[in-house]
C-alpha positions as CSV (number, residue, x, y, z in Angstrom):
1,X,0.0,0.0,0.0
2,X,2.9,2.3,0.7
3,X,4.3,1.9,-2.8
4,X,0.9,3.0,-4.2
5,X,0.8,6.1,-1.9
6,X,4.4,7.0,-2.8
7,X,3.6,6.7,-6.5
8,X,0.5,8.9,-6.2
9,X,2.5,11.4,-4.2
10,X,5.2,11.4,-6.8
11,X,2.7,11.9,-9.6
12,X,1.0,14.8,-7.9
13,X,4.4,16.4,-7.2
14,X,5.5,15.9,-10.8
15,X,2.2,17.4,-12.0
16,X,2.5,20.4,-9.8
17,X,6.1,21.0,-10.9
18,X,5.1,20.7,-14.6
19,X,2.3,23.3,-14.0
20,X,4.5,25.8,-12.4
21,X,7.2,25.3,-15.0
22,X,4.6,25.9,-17.7
23,X,3.4,29.0,-16.0
24,X,7.0,30.2,-15.7
25,X,7.7,29.6,-19.4
26,X,4.5,31.3,-20.4
27,X,5.4,34.4,-18.3
28,X,8.9,34.5,-19.8
29,X,7.6,34.3,-23.3
30,X,5.0,37.0,-22.7
31,X,7.7,39.3,-21.1
32,X,10.1,38.6,-24.0
33,X,7.4,39.6,-26.5
34,X,6.5,42.8,-24.7
35,X,10.0,43.8,-23.9
36,X,11.9,42.8,-27.0
37,X,9.5,42.5,-29.8
38,X,7.1,45.4,-29.4
39,X,6.3,45.3,-33.2
40,X,4.4,42.1,-32.6
41,X,2.2,43.8,-30.0
42,X,0.6,46.4,-32.2
43,X,-1.5,49.0,-30.5
44,X,-1.7,47.8,-27.0
45,X,-2.8,50.5,-24.6
46,X,-2.3,48.5,-21.4
47,X,1.2,47.1,-22.0
48,X,2.4,48.2,-18.6
49,X,-0.4,46.3,-16.9
50,X,0.4,43.2,-19.1
51,X,4.1,43.4,-18.1
52,X,3.2,43.7,-14.4
53,X,0.8,40.7,-14.7
54,X,3.4,38.5,-16.4
55,X,6.0,39.5,-13.9
56,X,3.8,38.6,-11.0
57,X,3.0,35.2,-12.7
58,X,6.7,34.6,-13.2
59,X,7.5,35.4,-9.6
60,X,4.7,33.2,-8.3
61,X,5.7,30.3,-10.4
62,X,9.4,30.6,-9.4
63,X,8.5,30.9,-5.7
64,X,6.2,27.9,-5.9
65,X,8.9,25.8,-7.6
66,X,11.4,26.8,-5.0
67,X,9.0,26.0,-2.2
68,X,8.4,22.5,-3.6
69,X,12.2,22.0,-4.0
70,X,12.9,23.0,-0.4
71,X,10.1,21.1,1.2
72,X,9.6,18.0,-0.9
73,X,12.7,17.4,-2.9
74,X,15.6,17.5,-0.5
75,X,19.0,18.0,-2.0
76,X,21.7,15.4,-1.5
77,X,23.8,18.1,0.1
78,X,21.2,18.2,3.0
79,X,22.0,14.6,3.8
80,X,24.2,13.9,6.8
81,X,27.8,13.6,5.9
82,X,29.8,10.4,6.4
83,X,32.8,10.9,8.7
84,X,35.4,8.8,7.0
């Protein structure tokens, strides 16, 4: 039963990571378009608001990914060291 629970936990964690990575990539693409390819935007009267929204989405996704990393994906460097 534990293997089943571990598999479900792993799948949920993987799905959450994938969602936040997708949100991050979307925000980066949006910001890249607004900041580096303004010709593609055309007449966009609320560009500042769009940049702010995309920046917040980027920050939220990166914060969420970092939180999952810290709390559910411990780094090998956090493991106790062997005294040899």
